[in-house]
Backbone bond lengths (Angstrom), bond angles and torsions (degrees), N, CA, C in turn:
res aa  C-N    CA-C-N  psi(-1)  N-CA   C-N-CA  omega(-1)  CA-C   N-CA-C  phi
1 M - - - 1.466 - - 1.526 108.22 -
2 M 1.361 115.79 128.34 1.453 120.09 -178.70 1.524 110.55 -81.87
3 S 1.312 115.42 136.97 1.468 119.20 177.42 1.526 109.03 -92.63
4 T 1.300 115.23 146.21 1.462 121.32 179.34 1.518 109.85 -106.02
5 T 1.319 115.43 123.09 1.473 120.48 179.62 1.523 108.96 -107.52
6 T 1.312 116.40 121.18 1.464 121.10 179.59 1.516 109.82 -84.71
7 N 1.306 116.03 128.89 1.461 120.58 177.35 1.521 108.78 -80.46
8 G 1.297 115.52 110.70 1.463 118.97 -177.25 1.515 113.75 -88.20
9 D 1.340 117.27 3.77 1.469 120.42 -178.22 1.524 108.85 -135.08
10 L 1.340 115.78 64.06 1.468 120.82 -176.06 1.518 112.72 -60.14
11 N 1.325 116.80 -31.39 1.470 120.07 -178.21 1.530 112.80 -92.26
12 N 1.336 116.19 6.63 1.465 120.91 176.34 1.526 112.20 56.64
13 T 1.315 115.58 39.68 1.460 119.40 -177.87 1.525 112.42 -67.47
14 A 1.351 116.68 -20.66 1.463 119.36 178.83 1.527 111.69 -63.55
15 A 1.347 116.04 -23.09 1.472 120.08 -179.12 1.521 112.16 -89.79
16 E 1.329 116.57 0.01 1.466 119.31 -177.76 1.520 111.42 -67.14
17 R 1.303 114.94 141.44 1.457 120.78 176.89 1.524 109.82 -67.29
18 V 1.315 117.02 137.21 1.459 121.06 -179.48 1.526 109.46 -66.29
19 R 1.319 115.68 129.99 1.463 120.62 -179.09 1.518 110.74 -114.88
20 T 1.311 114.80 144.83 1.462 120.27 177.10 1.519 109.15 -88.30
21 E 1.295 116.93 127.74 1.465 120.46 179.35 1.526 109.63 -71.11
22 I 1.315 115.34 130.06 1.466 120.64 -179.59 1.526 109.18 -91.35
23 A 1.296 116.21 118.71 1.463 120.84 -178.35 1.523 110.15 -76.27
24 T 1.313 115.92 144.03 1.458 119.79 176.50 1.527 109.71 -73.67
25 D 1.306 115.07 149.40 1.465 120.72 -179.49 1.524 108.15 -103.89
26 A 1.311 115.52 111.54 1.467 120.88 -176.14 1.524 112.11 -59.87
27 A 1.321 117.35 -25.22 1.466 120.70 -178.55 1.519 111.72 -65.64
28 Y 1.334 117.28 -21.57 1.466 120.42 -178.02 1.534 112.22 -107.37
29 R 1.301 117.21 7.43 1.456 120.22 178.62 1.532 109.58 -69.83
30 G 1.329 116.15 123.74 1.456 121.07 179.24 1.521 114.52 79.04
31 V 1.335 117.27 3.16 1.465 121.20 -178.48 1.527 110.26 -76.84
32 S 1.318 117.01 143.74 1.457 123.13 171.61 1.528 108.73 -121.30
33 L 1.336 115.79 132.16 1.455 121.65 177.72 1.527 111.20 -105.65
34 A 1.326 115.44 18.63 1.464 120.94 -176.13 1.525 111.75 -63.15
35 I 1.322 114.77 150.43 1.461 121.39 174.81 1.526 107.88 -69.78
36 T 1.303 117.66 123.92 1.459 120.57 179.51 1.526 110.46 -77.69
37 A 1.312 115.81 163.28 1.464 120.54 -179.72 1.520 111.15 -59.40
38 S 1.326 117.12 -36.92 1.470 120.53 -179.01 1.524 111.81 -71.92
39 Q 1.328 117.18 -27.45 1.471 121.64 179.00 1.529 111.90 -84.30
40 D 1.327 116.64 -24.48 1.455 121.65 -170.50 1.523 111.92 -82.63
41 D 1.333 114.50 156.07 1.455 120.42 172.03 1.526 108.34 -79.12
42 A 1.306 117.16 127.81 1.465 121.75 -173.19 1.524 112.16 -62.31
43 V 1.325 117.42 -40.43 1.468 120.87 -178.97 1.520 110.65 -67.97
44 T 1.331 116.40 -43.48 1.473 120.45 177.56 1.517 110.56 -61.81
45 R 1.301 116.50 -43.62 1.465 120.94 -178.92 1.525 110.85 -61.79
46 K 1.313 116.72 -39.96 1.463 121.16 -178.73 1.527 112.00 -72.32
47 N 1.339 117.01 -42.31 1.462 120.96 -172.51 1.522 114.65 -86.65
48 Y 1.335 117.09 -28.29 1.462 118.86 -170.02 1.519 115.42 -124.15
49 R 1.328 117.75 2.74 1.463 119.03 -179.06 1.535 111.77 -126.31
50 P 1.335 117.72 57.89 1.469 120.21 -179.83 1.523 113.17 -70.12
51 F 1.315 117.14 -8.31 1.466 122.83 -177.60 1.517 112.72 -81.86
52 L 1.338 117.31 -11.61 1.456 119.89 -174.89 1.529 111.38 -66.95
53 L 1.335 115.59 142.44 1.459 122.35 179.15 1.523 109.58 -101.41
54 D 1.319 115.81 161.56 1.458 119.91 172.23 1.521 109.35 -60.03
55 A 1.315 116.77 145.13 1.463 121.28 -176.18 1.527 111.62 -54.43
56 A 1.323 117.50 -38.35 1.464 120.92 -178.32 1.520 111.35 -64.58
57 K 1.341 116.52 -38.69 1.465 120.77 -179.67 1.528 111.21 -78.17
58 S 1.315 116.15 -32.30 1.457 121.03 -174.26 1.524 112.32 -61.45
59 D 1.329 116.72 -40.67 1.460 120.25 -176.71 1.518 112.64 -61.92
60 E 1.323 117.33 -30.92 1.459 121.54 -177.83 1.518 112.62 -101.36
61 D 1.307 117.88 7.43 1.456 121.49 -176.01 1.528 111.18 -72.80
62 W 1.332 116.66 150.78 1.467 120.67 -178.45 1.524 112.11 -61.96
63 V 1.315 117.60 -30.17 1.464 120.99 179.82 1.530 110.89 -62.74
64 E 1.333 115.95 -35.86 1.466 120.06 -178.31 1.523 112.35 -69.85
65 H 1.324 117.67 -17.43 1.466 121.32 -176.70 1.528 112.84 -102.43
66 L 1.322 117.92 4.62 1.461 120.69 178.23 1.523 110.07 -69.02
67 E 1.328 116.53 138.99 1.463 121.30 177.73 1.533 107.96 -84.09
68 L 1.321 115.88 98.78 1.467 121.91 -175.79 1.530 109.94 -130.72
69 S 1.328 116.03 35.29 1.467 119.83 -171.89 1.526 113.14 -61.88
70 T 1.342 117.57 -36.23 1.471 119.27 -176.86 1.520 111.60 -64.27
71 V 1.344 116.15 -49.51 1.467 118.86 -177.99 1.532 110.72 -73.01
72 L 1.324 118.19 -31.97 1.458 121.04 175.22 1.535 110.39 -61.54
73 K 1.318 115.60 -41.43 1.466 120.21 178.87 1.526 110.48 -65.84
74 M 1.337 117.10 -39.25 1.469 120.70 177.47 1.526 110.94 -60.51
75 V 1.325 115.72 -47.13 1.463 119.93 -179.42 1.530 110.55 -63.05
76 D 1.312 116.05 -44.61 1.460 120.47 -176.28 1.525 111.94 -66.18
77 T 1.332 116.30 -49.01 1.472 119.76 -173.82 1.520 113.22 -80.76
78 Q 1.339 117.93 -33.89 1.465 120.37 -174.59 1.533 113.33 -93.91
79 I 1.341 116.39 -16.43 1.470 118.44 -177.59 1.529 111.32 -122.71
80 L 1.309 116.80 -65.92 1.463 120.23 -170.17 1.524 112.45 -65.35
81 K 1.327 117.83 -48.11 1.460 119.89 -177.99 1.522 112.32 -70.47
82 G 1.320 116.09 -20.46 1.461 120.05 176.88 1.513 113.37 -86.83
83 G 1.325 116.86 -1.92 1.458 121.27 177.99 1.519 114.25 79.17
84 A 1.343 117.48 12.58 1.471 120.65 179.36 1.525 110.11 -78.41
85 D 1.332 115.56 160.54 1.464 119.89 175.88 1.520 109.80 -64.54
86 R 1.313 116.02 147.39 1.464 120.78 173.91 1.527 109.66 -61.26
87 L 1.324 115.92 153.96 1.458 119.30 174.19 1.522 108.79 -61.66
88 R 1.326 116.14 130.90 1.462 121.58 -176.12 1.523 109.16 -104.38
89 V 1.334 115.64 115.39 1.461 120.96 -171.33 1.528 110.75 -121.35
90 L 1.330 114.97 126.13 1.462 121.75 175.21 1.527 108.71 -99.67
91 V 1.328 117.19 129.27 1.464 122.55 -179.15 1.524 109.21 -113.16
92 L 1.336 116.02 124.06 1.462 122.29 178.95 1.516 109.73 -116.33
93 H 1.345 115.89 139.10 1.467 119.93 174.98 1.525 108.77 -127.60
94 G 1.335 116.78 168.83 1.461 119.43 -166.70 1.512 117.66 -122.32
95 S 1.330 117.18 33.74 1.460 119.13 178.32 1.523 109.36 -153.19
96 M 1.332 115.68 147.57 1.466 120.67 177.89 1.526 111.51 -114.90
97 R 1.340 116.59 15.29 1.475 119.71 175.79 1.520 109.97 -62.74
98 Q 1.343 115.28 154.50 1.462 119.06 179.56 1.523 110.61 -60.65
99 R 1.337 116.26 -45.46 1.470 120.28 174.17 1.531 107.45 -107.93
100 S 1.306 114.62 80.14 1.463 121.97 -177.84 1.524 109.12 -90.94
101 Y 1.329 116.00 119.62 1.464 119.42 -178.17 1.528 111.52 -72.98
102 S 1.326 117.50 -29.54 1.467 118.13 175.22 1.525 110.26 -68.28
103 R 1.339 117.11 -33.83 1.468 119.88 175.84 1.527 110.30 -69.22
104 L 1.324 116.81 -42.36 1.469 120.10 179.51 1.524 111.04 -63.17
105 L 1.327 116.73 -39.51 1.462 119.56 177.41 1.529 110.47 -68.72
106 S 1.328 116.39 -34.92 1.468 120.25 175.97 1.525 111.06 -63.81
107 Y 1.330 116.78 -37.59 1.458 120.49 176.08 1.535 110.30 -59.39
108 E 1.331 116.16 -46.40 1.463 119.79 -177.36 1.528 110.80 -65.21
109 A 1.334 116.49 -43.38 1.467 120.10 177.45 1.525 110.44 -60.85
110 S 1.321 116.42 -41.08 1.464 121.15 -178.69 1.521 111.62 -66.47
111 R 1.325 116.93 -36.25 1.468 119.98 179.34 1.521 110.99 -65.15
112 I 1.325 116.49 -38.75 1.471 120.04 177.63 1.528 109.71 -66.73
113 L 1.325 116.32 -46.54 1.467 121.06 178.56 1.527 110.85 -58.39
114 F 1.325 116.07 -41.93 1.464 121.03 -176.68 1.523 110.51 -65.35
115 R 1.326 116.63 -41.32 1.463 119.68 177.17 1.527 110.54 -62.61
116 L 1.326 116.45 -32.33 1.467 121.33 -179.98 1.528 112.53 -81.21
117 G 1.325 116.87 11.82 1.451 120.59 172.09 1.509 115.78 86.61
118 C 1.339 116.95 11.58 1.461 119.57 -178.76 1.527 110.95 -82.16
119 D 1.314 115.61 150.74 1.460 122.59 169.79 1.531 105.19 -88.11
120 V 1.323 116.92 100.61 1.458 122.59 -171.66 1.529 110.23 -103.52
121 R 1.326 115.93 132.45 1.461 120.35 177.78 1.526 108.99 -133.05
122 M 1.328 116.12 123.75 1.455 122.41 177.01 1.526 109.49 -96.70
123 Y 1.313 115.23 131.52 1.464 120.44 178.13 1.524 109.04 -94.64
124 D 1.334 116.00 133.13 1.461 121.85 177.26 1.529 108.60 -95.56
125 P 1.356 118.76 114.75 1.466 120.40 -176.94 1.527 114.58 -75.15
126 T 1.326 117.61 -4.16 1.456 120.19 179.45 1.533 110.55 -60.03
127 G 1.326 116.25 126.75 1.455 120.67 179.43 1.508 115.04 91.69
128 L 1.331 117.25 -6.99 1.461 119.76 177.62 1.535 108.65 -72.51
129 P 1.332 119.04 122.56 1.471 120.03 -178.00 1.524 111.62 -69.18
130 M 1.327 115.63 159.80 1.453 119.98 173.89 1.526 108.91 -63.79
131 K 1.319 115.66 142.63 1.473 120.80 -176.26 1.523 110.78 -59.14
132 D 1.325 114.30 129.18 1.463 121.73 172.41 1.524 107.29 -147.63
133 D 1.307 117.51 -172.53 1.461 121.28 179.52 1.524 111.89 -105.79
134 V 1.340 116.06 21.40 1.460 120.46 -174.64 1.524 112.29 -117.05
135 Q 1.343 117.32 -43.14 1.461 120.76 -167.13 1.531 114.21 -93.78
136 H 1.321 117.43 40.01 1.462 120.61 -179.09 1.530 111.79 -64.80
137 A 1.317 117.23 -26.49 1.468 120.61 -178.37 1.526 112.72 -88.04
138 H 1.333 117.18 0.25 1.465 120.17 179.85 1.536 109.79 -57.80
139 P 1.341 118.79 136.40 1.469 120.87 -176.82 1.526 114.24 -54.34
140 K 1.349 118.20 -39.23 1.465 120.52 -179.59 1.531 111.49 -69.75
141 V 1.321 116.67 -32.90 1.465 120.68 176.98 1.527 109.61 -68.36
142 Q 1.326 116.26 -46.78 1.460 120.51 -179.94 1.529 111.21 -63.92
143 E 1.323 116.49 -38.25 1.463 120.50 178.40 1.520 110.72 -61.55
144 L 1.321 116.74 -46.45 1.459 121.48 -179.55 1.528 110.89 -62.52
145 R 1.312 116.51 -45.09 1.469 120.28 -178.49 1.522 111.92 -65.54
146 E 1.319 116.71 -39.27 1.462 119.99 179.33 1.530 110.76 -67.34
147 L 1.331 116.92 -38.67 1.464 120.40 177.33 1.519 110.95 -64.10
148 S 1.318 116.45 -39.54 1.462 120.20 179.41 1.525 111.14 -64.96
149 K 1.338 116.63 -43.06 1.471 120.11 177.85 1.530 111.02 -64.75
150 W 1.316 116.01 -36.16 1.467 121.57 -179.41 1.524 112.47 -67.31
151 S 1.313 117.69 -30.28 1.461 122.46 -167.69 1.521 113.89 -76.76
152 D 1.341 114.74 155.95 1.461 122.73 168.25 1.524 110.90 -97.03
153 G 1.323 116.75 -23.41 1.458 121.56 -179.03 1.513 110.76 -161.83
154 H 1.336 115.28 163.06 1.465 121.98 -179.36 1.524 110.58 -122.21
155 I 1.331 115.26 151.31 1.468 123.13 165.09 1.519 106.34 -116.77
156 W 1.334 116.97 122.77 1.462 121.91 179.58 1.524 109.42 -112.71
157 I 1.333 116.45 123.08 1.464 120.98 179.11 1.524 108.82 -132.15
158 S 1.326 115.91 118.07 1.464 120.65 -177.27 1.525 110.54 -127.14
159 P 1.331 117.33 146.67 1.456 119.48 167.84 1.535 109.31 -71.01
160 E 1.312 115.80 160.63 1.463 119.37 171.16 1.530 107.73 -101.72
161 Q 1.319 115.58 123.50 1.467 121.49 -179.96 1.525 108.43 -132.06
162 H 1.329 116.83 128.44 1.462 121.42 -175.82 1.527 111.14 52.71
163 G 1.331 115.58 38.33 1.455 120.32 173.57 1.504 115.73 81.61
164 N 1.350 118.15 9.36 1.459 118.23 -179.68 1.522 110.01 -159.06
165 L 1.345 116.54 -176.01 1.458 120.22 -177.60 1.528 111.22 -68.62
166 T 1.317 115.65 161.53 1.464 120.55 -174.49 1.526 111.60 -84.64
167 A 1.341 114.39 160.38 1.468 120.54 176.30 1.525 110.48 -63.94
168 V 1.334 116.94 -34.65 1.468 120.64 179.60 1.522 110.22 -59.29
169 F 1.338 116.02 -42.20 1.459 118.69 -179.50 1.530 111.52 -72.98
170 K 1.323 116.77 -48.57 1.463 120.52 -176.87 1.532 110.89 -60.29
171 N 1.318 116.87 -34.88 1.462 120.99 179.72 1.528 111.11 -60.56
172 Q 1.330 117.01 -36.58 1.464 120.15 178.75 1.528 110.99 -65.58
173 I 1.318 116.28 -43.96 1.463 120.06 179.95 1.526 110.58 -66.03
174 D 1.337 116.66 -38.13 1.463 120.17 -179.33 1.529 111.92 -64.02
175 W 1.325 117.48 -27.40 1.454 120.68 179.57 1.533 112.51 -81.53
176 I 1.336 117.64 -11.70 1.464 120.48 177.46 1.521 107.94 -92.28
177 P 1.326 118.66 111.46 1.470 119.53 -175.88 1.519 111.72 -73.76
178 L 1.352 114.90 153.97 1.463 119.29 174.43 1.513 110.87 -66.67
179 S 1.327 116.22 -33.06 1.462 119.52 178.30 1.518 109.85 -151.27
180 T 1.324 115.18 147.19 1.462 122.46 174.50 1.510 106.81 -131.21
181 G 1.332 116.29 94.76 1.454 119.63 -171.94 1.518 109.06 65.93
182 S 1.330 116.36 -122.11 1.461 120.47 178.59 1.523 112.77 -93.08
183 V 1.343 117.26 0.21 1.460 121.79 -177.28 1.524 110.22 -98.98
184 R 1.323 116.81 131.54 1.463 122.38 175.03 1.528 107.44 -110.67
185 P 1.328 117.64 103.36 1.470 120.91 -169.67 1.525 115.55 -59.47
186 T 1.331 119.01 -23.40 1.470 119.79 -179.60 1.517 112.72 -120.52
187 Q 1.304 118.87 2.77 1.464 122.97 -176.80 1.526 111.69 -56.71
188 G 1.332 117.02 123.16 1.453 121.22 172.62 1.514 116.25 77.13
189 R 1.333 117.73 1.29 1.457 119.30 -179.45 1.531 110.72 -79.87
190 T 1.316 115.05 151.36 1.457 119.78 176.25 1.522 109.69 -81.99
191 L 1.334 115.47 159.22 1.458 121.03 -175.73 1.517 110.31 -146.51
192 A 1.329 116.47 133.01 1.463 122.30 169.84 1.519 107.73 -118.86
193 I 1.337 116.65 141.75 1.460 121.41 -173.81 1.523 111.00 -126.42
194 A 1.337 114.28 148.73 1.464 120.73 177.89 1.525 108.86 -154.42
195 Q 1.324 115.72 159.69 1.457 120.67 176.87 1.520 109.95 -141.44
196 V 1.329 114.96 157.22 1.463 121.78 171.21 1.524 108.04 -121.73
197 S 1.329 115.28 144.03 1.462 120.26 -178.83 1.518 109.66 -128.68
198 G 1.319 115.39 148.92 1.457 119.70 176.29 1.516 111.89 -82.11
199 G 1.327 116.27 -23.06 1.464 121.42 -179.12 1.513 111.98 -110.76
200 S 1.328 115.27 -146.48 1.456 120.36 -177.83 1.525 110.44 -68.29
201 Q 1.330 114.69 167.32 1.458 118.99 -174.87 1.525 111.62 -63.80
202 S 1.318 114.45 136.74 1.462 121.72 -179.50 1.522 108.56 -139.18
203 F 1.322 115.28 157.84 1.462 119.83 178.11 1.528 111.10 -125.91
204 N 1.330 116.60 12.78 1.471 119.58 -179.97 1.523 111.82 -59.82
205 T 1.331 116.00 -45.97 1.456 120.03 -174.72 1.525 112.01 -70.45
206 V 1.334 117.77 -43.86 1.466 118.50 178.77 1.534 110.57 -64.59
207 N 1.338 116.77 -33.48 1.466 119.00 176.12 1.532 110.76 -63.84
208 S 1.341 116.20 -42.45 1.469 119.77 178.29 1.523 111.37 -67.18
209 L 1.328 116.59 -38.78 1.463 120.25 177.80 1.534 110.54 -63.09
210 R 1.308 115.83 -37.43 1.469 119.98 179.13 1.533 110.84 -64.73
211 I 1.344 115.67 -40.52 1.469 119.98 177.03 1.529 110.30 -63.97
212 L 1.333 116.22 -43.69 1.468 120.18 178.50 1.529 111.32 -60.25
213 G 1.327 115.50 -43.43 1.461 119.59 -179.75 1.515 111.94 -62.15
214 R 1.326 116.19 -41.67 1.466 119.55 177.77 1.530 110.39 -62.99
215 W 1.348 116.40 -41.14 1.454 120.67 -179.75 1.521 111.19 -65.25
216 M 1.340 116.15 -31.51 1.462 120.70 178.63 1.532 112.15 -85.79
217 R 1.345 116.05 10.28 1.467 123.26 176.85 1.520 112.04 60.95
218 M 1.333 115.05 41.39 1.450 121.38 177.57 1.528 109.43 -107.88
219 F 1.332 116.60 161.23 1.458 122.02 178.26 1.530 108.65 -102.67
220 A 1.322 116.83 100.60 1.466 121.32 179.30 1.527 108.87 -79.54
221 I 1.314 116.56 129.22 1.463 119.73 179.59 1.528 109.30 -66.07
222 P 1.334 118.63 155.54 1.467 120.81 -178.01 1.527 113.73 -62.39
223 N 1.322 117.38 -35.77 1.462 120.49 -175.85 1.523 111.08 -77.71
224 Q 1.335 115.91 160.94 1.460 121.36 177.74 1.525 108.54 -158.33
225 S 1.325 115.97 163.80 1.462 121.11 -177.56 1.519 110.25 -128.04
226 S 1.319 116.34 133.64 1.460 122.31 175.86 1.526 108.31 -132.02
227 I 1.324 116.05 117.08 1.478 122.02 -176.44 1.526 109.11 -101.84
228 P 1.326 119.21 109.68 1.468 120.66 178.14 1.528 111.19 -82.96
229 M 1.324 116.56 156.58 1.463 122.25 176.90 1.536 110.34 42.84
230 A 1.310 115.04 58.07 1.467 120.89 -172.29 1.524 112.77 -57.77
231 Y 1.318 116.80 -29.37 1.465 120.18 -178.99 1.525 111.79 -64.94
232 K 1.342 117.86 -16.35 1.457 122.04 177.17 1.529 112.64 -97.56
233 Q 1.323 116.81 -6.43 1.466 120.42 -171.12 1.530 113.34 -96.94
234 F 1.339 115.98 -11.81 1.465 119.37 -176.87 1.532 110.45 -117.15
235 T 1.315 115.54 148.32 1.456 119.86 176.32 1.529 109.46 -70.32
236 E 1.320 116.70 167.06 1.459 120.65 178.05 1.532 110.43 -68.20
237 E 1.322 114.65 165.72 1.460 119.52 -175.32 1.522 112.16 -60.59
238 D 1.340 116.94 -38.30 1.467 119.27 -178.66 1.534 111.91 -70.36
239 A 1.347 116.60 -12.85 1.464 120.96 176.14 1.527 111.54 -103.81
240 G 1.330 116.03 11.61 1.457 120.24 173.54 1.508 116.18 100.59
241 S 1.354 117.95 -3.51 1.475 121.53 -178.84 1.529 110.97 53.37
242 R 1.337 116.10 49.20 1.456 121.52 -176.16 1.527 111.82 -99.84
243 L 1.325 115.13 149.60 1.462 121.55 178.26 1.523 109.04 -70.45
244 M 1.324 116.10 124.03 1.458 120.71 -174.86 1.521 111.60 -80.48
245 P 1.352 116.45 157.23 1.468 120.12 -179.21 1.532 111.57 -59.62
246 S 1.320 116.10 133.15 1.469 122.19 178.15 1.518 108.62 -176.64
247 G 1.323 115.70 173.30 1.454 119.67 173.57 1.515 111.40 -63.54
248 N 1.335 117.28 -28.83 1.468 120.64 177.93 1.525 111.14 -65.76
249 R 1.333 115.79 -39.83 1.457 119.23 177.95 1.526 110.80 -67.48
250 D 1.315 116.35 -39.92 1.460 120.24 177.75 1.528 110.88 -61.27
251 R 1.337 116.39 -39.33 1.464 119.55 -179.87 1.532 110.77 -65.97
252 L 1.322 117.50 -36.63 1.468 120.00 176.38 1.523 110.16 -60.91
253 V 1.333 116.65 -43.67 1.468 120.42 178.16 1.524 109.93 -61.37
254 D 1.338 116.98 -42.95 1.468 120.87 176.90 1.528 110.86 -54.61
255 C 1.327 115.80 -46.37 1.472 120.97 -177.09 1.521 111.84 -62.50
256 I 1.321 116.26 -44.85 1.462 119.79 -177.91 1.523 110.84 -68.86
257 E 1.316 116.76 -41.27 1.466 120.60 177.22 1.530 110.33 -60.18
258 E 1.320 116.34 -46.27 1.462 121.32 -179.57 1.527 111.03 -64.64
259 F 1.322 116.17 -41.11 1.472 121.17 179.38 1.525 111.08 -58.97
260 V 1.315 117.10 -45.58 1.462 120.69 -178.56 1.528 110.44 -65.57
261 K 1.328 117.29 -41.04 1.469 120.11 178.42 1.529 110.90 -60.87
262 Y 1.335 116.48 -47.89 1.468 120.18 -179.82 1.528 111.18 -62.33
263 T 1.316 116.91 -39.78 1.465 120.07 -177.71 1.521 111.23 -67.35
264 I 1.329 116.75 -39.11 1.470 120.34 176.83 1.527 110.48 -60.54
265 V 1.321 115.82 -44.06 1.466 120.81 -177.37 1.528 111.23 -68.96
266 M 1.333 117.06 -38.17 1.465 120.63 -169.91 1.528 114.70 -93.01
267 R 1.320 117.67 -26.06 1.470 119.24 -174.65 1.525 113.90 -55.58
268 P 1.339 120.06 -39.54 1.460 118.76 -179.78 1.532 113.90 -64.72
269 H 1.331 117.25 -12.40 1.456 120.46 -174.23 1.535 112.86 -114.80
270 F 1.333 117.63 19.31 1.463 120.35 -178.16 1.532 112.07 -56.56
271 D 1.334 116.57 -44.04 1.466 119.70 -179.61 1.524 110.85 -63.98
272 L 1.323 116.19 -38.09 1.463 120.59 179.28 1.526 111.17 -62.12
273 F 1.330 117.25 -42.71 1.464 121.10 -178.81 1.526 111.88 -67.68
274 G 1.324 116.95 -22.86 1.454 120.37 179.93 1.516 113.94 -89.65
275 D 1.332 116.83 0.92 1.461 121.46 -178.78 1.528 109.06 -90.94
276 R 1.343 116.93 112.11 1.469 121.29 -175.56 1.521 111.87 -122.84
277 Y 1.339 115.90 142.91 1.459 122.39 177.52 1.524 110.95 -55.80
278 S 1.344 117.43 -49.49 1.465 121.14 -175.19 1.525 111.72 -61.06
279 E 1.335 116.46 -38.74 1.458 119.84 -179.52 1.530 111.32 -74.01
280 R 1.340 116.65 -33.19 1.467 118.95 175.12 1.528 110.30 -64.45
281 E 1.337 116.01 -40.49 1.459 120.29 179.17 1.534 111.43 -65.78
282 E 1.318 115.63 -40.61 1.463 120.12 178.60 1.528 110.27 -63.32
283 K 1.323 116.18 -43.43 1.461 120.65 179.41 1.525 110.62 -63.77
284 K 1.344 116.22 -40.70 1.459 120.38 179.64 1.525 111.18 -63.98
285 A 1.348 116.36 -41.33 1.468 120.45 179.70 1.534 111.02 -63.20
286 K 1.331 116.63 -40.91 1.457 120.18 178.40 1.520 111.13 -64.35
287 E 1.331 116.08 -40.31 1.454 120.20 179.79 1.528 110.97 -65.38
288 E 1.343 116.70 -39.99 1.466 120.37 178.23 1.529 111.20 -65.52
289 T 1.333 116.59 -38.75 1.465 120.76 177.36 1.521 110.80 -64.06
290 R 1.345 115.54 -41.38 1.469 119.90 179.47 1.527 110.95 -63.65
291 R 1.329 116.85 -42.83 1.459 120.61 -179.66 1.526 111.30 -66.86
292 A 1.344 115.14 -39.16 1.462 118.83 178.38 1.515 110.62 -62.11
293 G 1.334 116.36 -37.81 1.462 120.73 177.67 1.510 112.12 -65.00
294 E 1.339 116.44 -37.54 1.459 120.33 178.52 1.526 111.20 -66.55
295 V 1.354 116.13 -39.17 1.464 120.52 179.21 1.522 110.23 -64.92
296 T 1.337 116.50 -40.52 1.463 121.20 179.69 1.519 111.33 -66.10
297 Q 1.333 116.17 -37.89 1.456 120.10 -177.37 1.520 112.89 -75.24
298 A 1.336 116.69 -25.50 1.465 119.88 -176.06 1.528 113.37 -62.07
299 P 1.378 119.83 -50.46 1.471 118.92 177.36 1.520 112.98 -60.64
300 D 1.329 116.72 -36.91 1.471 120.04 178.39 1.518 110.75 -61.88
301 A 1.305 115.66 -41.55 1.470 119.94 -179.85 1.523 110.36 -67.78
302 Q 1.352 115.23 -39.84 1.465 119.37 179.26 1.532 110.74 -64.80
303 H 1.348 115.84 -41.92 1.459 120.74 178.75 1.534 110.93 -62.45
304 A 1.317 115.84 -41.66 1.466 120.39 179.55 1.526 110.83 -63.90
305 A 1.325 116.17 -37.74 1.465 120.17 -179.76 1.519 110.88 -67.33
306 L 1.345 116.01 -40.86 1.472 119.57 178.84 1.521 111.38 -66.00
307 S 1.327 115.90 -40.32 1.469 120.65 178.90 1.510 110.88 -61.72
308 N 1.306 116.93 -43.33 1.462 121.74 179.62 1.534 110.73 -65.14
309 S 1.341 114.67 -37.26 1.467 118.94 178.97 1.511 111.71 -66.40
310 A 1.363 115.95 -43.61 1.461 120.49 177.87 1.509 111.86 -63.90
311 L 1.311 116.79 -39.20 1.450 121.40 178.64 1.523 111.63 -63.34
312 G 1.333 114.76 -40.05 1.463 118.98 178.84 1.514 111.77 -65.74
313 A 1.356 116.65 -36.91 1.459 120.06 -178.92 1.512 111.58 -68.03
314 S 1.328 117.38 -38.42 1.479 121.28 -179.40 1.523 111.11 -67.82
315 N 1.319 116.66 -28.83 1.464 119.62 178.24 1.529 110.38 -76.37
């Protein structure tokens, strides 16, 4: 008679590496490191921070009550108190509908980032032309490219349409070049990704966003957020169009918290991540070619000088 042995550890948790529990720091409970109106640039605040709430509403907002003491302490001690620039985050969304759920989710992500002391800027894709090889000087194209160069990391949030990301979102990425001369606008930047769906939960779009991020030489954090049936996840417009409490909202907070931690750790090493053997070899080959050309030109120049001298003497 065969005996049946039940595997009580299907997820192989016994092999997990022992982790030290990180205690919360009461000193940072309820703290906000957001840029105040008096500290902020008025034009930037008007053009790139549409997610901001009225001061009266902000104090009672759910974002202000999130327990984020560990990452708040990291930002405060490793960036702000050291006099370093705030983390610079560009947020892109993929719809221009009046009630765009990817925009609403971008607002919520931006509010969390802002509380964590980030300099957050949302790009509005309205007016961005379809990608071609002609309109590189278009103001919306230049604005997007400058924001990408300015940033330390990106948040990408797209709706899922026909099983994948939208043309509105992909068009923005297509306008960001892999390289501009010696500058790589997305090289080494961190990336967090999320999607909203009208139907059941799907991961097609976040998977595509992850591929895009890798192609753009960005570091996508392991976590991601997928909001199913988005029309059920937000309050009505008269109630602020806010993301309602759920496991989906908690996962968004997880993603933003993780993104900020990774960006703090990685930002000091951006130049290091952009240093590649193949590019060093290419640069060396070009330099050797340039020097060889100079050596070849030198005897020709010397010969020309002697000829001119002899000609002058005969005259």
